[in-house]
C-alpha positions in Angstrom: -22.4 -3.6 -3.9 -21.1 -4.8 -0.5 -17.3 -4.3 -0.1 -14.9 -5.5 2.6 -11.6 -3.7 3.3 -9.2 -5.9 5.2 -7.0 -3.5 7.2 -9.5 -0.7 6.9 -8.2 1.2 10.0 -4.7 1.7 8.4 -3.5 4.6 6.3 -4.4 3.2 2.9 -7.4 1.3 4.3 -8.9 4.4 5.7 -8.8 6.1 2.3 -10.3 3.0 0.7 -13.1 3.2 3.3 -13.7 6.9 2.7 -13.9 6.5 -1.1 -16.2 3.5 -0.8 -18.7 5.3 1.4 -18.6 8.4 -0.9 -19.4 6.0 -3.8 -22.4 4.7 -1.9 -21.1 1.1 -1.4 -22.3 -0.9 1.6 -19.0 -0.9 3.4 -17.4 -3.1 6.0 -13.8 -2.9 7.2 -11.6 -4.8 9.6 -9.2 -3.6 12.3 -6.6 -5.3 14.5 -6.5 -3.0 17.6 -9.1 -0.2 17.2 -11.7 0.6 14.6 -11.6 3.6 12.3 -13.7 6.6 12.7 -15.6 6.6 9.4 -19.4 6.8 9.9 -21.7 4.3 8.1 -19.1 1.5 8.2 -19.5 -1.9 9.8 -16.3 -2.5 11.7 -15.1 -6.0 12.5 -12.1 -6.9 14.7 -10.0 -9.4 12.8 -6.8 -11.3 13.4 -5.9 -12.7 10.0 -3.8 -15.4 11.7 -7.0 -17.0 12.9 -8.8 -18.9 10.0 -12.0 -19.1 12.1 -12.1 -15.3 12.5 -11.5 -14.8 8.7 -14.3 -17.2 7.8 -16.6 -15.6 10.4 -16.1 -12.0 9.1 -16.5 -13.1 5.5 -19.7 -14.9 6.4 -21.1 -12.0 8.4 -20.3 -9.4 5.6 -21.0 -11.6 2.6 -19.0 -9.2 0.4 -19.1 -9.1 -3.4 -15.6 -7.5 -3.4 -12.7 -7.7 -0.9 -9.6 -5.5 -1.0 -6.8 -6.8 1.3 -4.8 -3.7 2.3 -3.5 -5.2 5.5 0.2 -5.6 6.4 2.1 -7.3 9.2 5.4 -6.1 7.8 8.0 -8.9 8.2 5.6 -11.0 10.4 5.2 -14.0 8.1 2.1 -15.2 10.0 0.3 -12.0 9.1 1.7 -10.8 5.8 2.0 -14.2 4.1 -0.1 -16.7 5.9 -2.8 -14.1 6.6 -3.1 -13.2 3.0 -3.5 -16.9 2.2 -6.4 -17.2 4.6 -8.1 -14.2 3.1 -7.6 -15.6 -0.4 -9.0 -19.0 0.6 -12.0 -17.4 2.1 -12.6 -15.3 -1.0 -12.2 -18.3 -3.2 -14.7 -20.3 -1.2 -17.3 -17.5 -1.4 -16.5 -16.7 -5.0 -16.1 -13.0 -4.4 -13.8 -10.5 -6.2 -10.4 -10.1 -4.6 -7.8 -7.3 -4.9 -4.6 -7.9 -3.0 -2.3 -5.0 -2.3 1.4 -5.9 -2.5 4.7 -3.9 -2.4 7.8 -2.9 -4.3 9.6 -4.7 -1.5 9.3 -8.0 -3.5 12.1 -6.7 -5.7 15.9 -6.6 -5.0 16.7 -3.4 -6.9 19.1 -5.2 -9.2 17.2 -3.9 -12.3 16.8 -0.4 -13.5 13.1 -0.6 -13.5 10.4 -3.3 -12.7 7.3 -3.7 -14.8 4.4 -6.0 -14.2 6.1 -8.9 -16.0 9.1 -9.0 -13.6 9.3 -11.9 -11.1 9.9 -11.2 -7.4 13.5 -11.5 -6.1 13.2 -10.2 -2.5 16.1 -9.5 -0.3 14.3 -8.8 3.0 12.0 -10.8 5.3 9.1 -8.3 4.5 9.7 -8.6 0.8 9.8 -12.4 1.0 6.5 -12.5 2.9 4.8 -10.2 0.3 6.2 -12.3 -2.6 4.9 -15.4 -1.0 1.5 -13.8 -0.6 1.4 -12.7 -4.2 2.1 -16.3 -5.4 -0.5 -17.8 -3.1 -3.2 -15.3 -4.1 -2.7 -15.8 -7.8 -2.7 -19.6 -7.3 -5.8 -19.7 -5.1 -7.8 -17.0 -6.8 -6.9 -16.9 -10.5 -9.3 -14.1 -11.1 -7.8 -11.9 -8.5 -5.9 -8.7 -9.1 -2.5 -8.1 -7.4 -1.4 -4.5 -7.1 2.1 -3.6 -6.2 2.7 -0.1 -4.9 5.5 2.0 -3.4 5.8 4.6 -0.6 2.3 6.0 0.1 2.1 9.7 0.9 -0.8 12.0 1.7 -2.1 14.9 3.8 0.6 14.6 6.4 -0.7 11.3 7.8 1.7 8.8 6.3 4.6 7.3 8.2 7.2 9.1 6.1 5.5 12.5 6.5 5.3 12.1 10.3 8.9 11.1 10.4 9.9 14.2 8.4 8.1 16.4 10.9 9.7 14.6 13.9 13.2 14.8 12.4 12.8 18.5 11.4 11.6 19.4 14.9 14.4 17.4 16.6 12.1 15.2 18.6 13.2 12.0 16.9 16.7 10.6 16.1 17.4 9.1 12.7 18.3 10.0 9.2 16.7 10.1 5.7 18.6 7.9 3.3 20.1 9.6 0.2 20.7 6.3 -1.6 17.3 4.6 -1.0 15.0 5.3 -4.0 11.3 4.6 -4.5 8.4 5.9 -6.6 6.0 7.6 -4.1 2.2 7.6 -4.8 -0.5 9.7 -3.3 -2.9 7.7 -1.1 -6.0 9.2 -2.9 -4.7 8.2 -6.3 -3.8 4.7 -5.1 -7.1 4.1 -3.5 -9.0 5.4 -6.6 -6.9 3.1 -8.8 -7.6 0.1 -6.6 -11.3 0.7 -6.7 -11.2 1.1 -10.5 -9.3 -2.2 -10.8 -11.7 -3.9 -8.4 -14.7 -2.8 -10.4 -13.1 -3.7 -13.7 -13.0 -7.4 -12.9 -9.6 -7.7 -14.5 -7.2 -10.2 -13.2 -3.4 -10.3 -13.0 -0.6 -8.0 -11.9 -0.8 -4.2 -11.7 1.8 -1.6 -10.7 0.5 1.5 -9.0 3.3 3.9 -8.3 4.1 7.5 -9.2 6.4 8.3 -12.2 9.0 10.2 -10.0 11.9 8.2 -8.5 13.1 10.0 -5.4 15.4 9.2 -2.5 13.9 9.2 0.9 15.8 12.4 1.6 14.6 14.1 -1.5 11.1 13.1 -0.7 11.6 14.5 2.8 12.7 17.8 1.4 9.6 18.1 -0.7 7.4 17.3 2.3 9.3 19.8 4.5 8.9 22.6 1.9 5.2 21.9 1.5 4.7 22.1 5.2 6.8 25.1 5.9 9.6 23.2 7.7 13.3 23.9 7.5 14.5 21.1 5.2 18.2 21.8 6.1 17.4 20.3 9.5 16.7 16.9 8.0 19.7 14.6 8.8 21.0 12.5 6.0 22.6 9.1 5.8 23.3 6.2 3.5 21.3 3.0 3.8 24.3 1.1 2.3 26.3 2.1 5.4 23.8 0.4 7.7 22.5 -3.1 8.4 18.9 -2.2 7.6 17.6 -5.0 5.3 16.0 -4.4 2.0 16.7 -3.1 -1.5 18.3 0.3 -2.1 16.7 1.3 -5.4 13.4 0.0 -6.6 11.6 1.8 -9.4 8.2 0.4 -10.3 7.3 1.0 -13.9 3.6 1.6 -13.8 3.1 2.7 -17.5 1.3 -0.4 -18.7 -1.1 -0.2 -15.8 -1.6 3.5 -16.2 -2.7 3.0 -19.8 -5.6 0.9 -18.5 -6.7 3.3 -15.9 -8.8 6.5 -15.9 -7.2 7.4 -12.6 -3.9 9.4 -13.1 -1.1 8.4 -10.8 0.6 11.7 -10.0 4.3 12.0 -9.2 5.6 13.3 -5.9 6.9 16.5 -7.6 3.3 17.3 -8.5 1.3 16.2 -5.5 3.8 17.7 -3.0 3.8 21.0 -5.0 2.1 24.2 -4.2 -1.4 22.7 -4.1 -0.4 20.5 -1.2 -1.6 17.4 -2.8 -5.2 18.5 -3.3 -6.9 16.9 -6.3 
């Protein structure tokens, strides 16, 4: 099987690439600035804002399965329009498409969000991801759209790096005590995405851990795992700032979990004494 990971040089993309090569798939991946370091992977520079580049990469790779794990954050031309271009190319070639979305498509007005909930974004990033979801499902009815939350793992995630920088005093900032998410381990997330990709199932999937934690509580767990002084982590309230986005978004992944062999661990477990090792 030939697979293509859009955004393969990113944090999640790198784990998707690693698992694909371990599984023996013929693996290609894209990058925006510099390629990843995984051996045995065909790396392709790609700007998803350019439809000719998207078409060329798809033609060169001729994948049977595409996972779009790219993100331009609130840049609409990347996060929304780029996803549309990837979906159009996948539809034209008739290949399997798995699109990775975010809990940012929700406002936080509900206690929990399951797969049947419609997006109601309150930030530019959330609006771009919601638009991408709609376009993907319209253009590729057989596609899978997978929403996830904060992705953690092995000290390489943005949140883990921030915790280290704050604890050591080399970075200013705070960890919000009123901003709740359901963190997921990058290995679990990537394994679940490959399982969904291979299943051929279409529709909406939620891939988040069962633990709802504030960003500060998550930071404390990371600090304790890594032997840092958690009392040095500065706290603040997101509601006291102008930072856009929802405060409390809890993805309910139970329906998806029942369909998966891969177990989505909670942060209390994967940041425990084993350090997240499976």
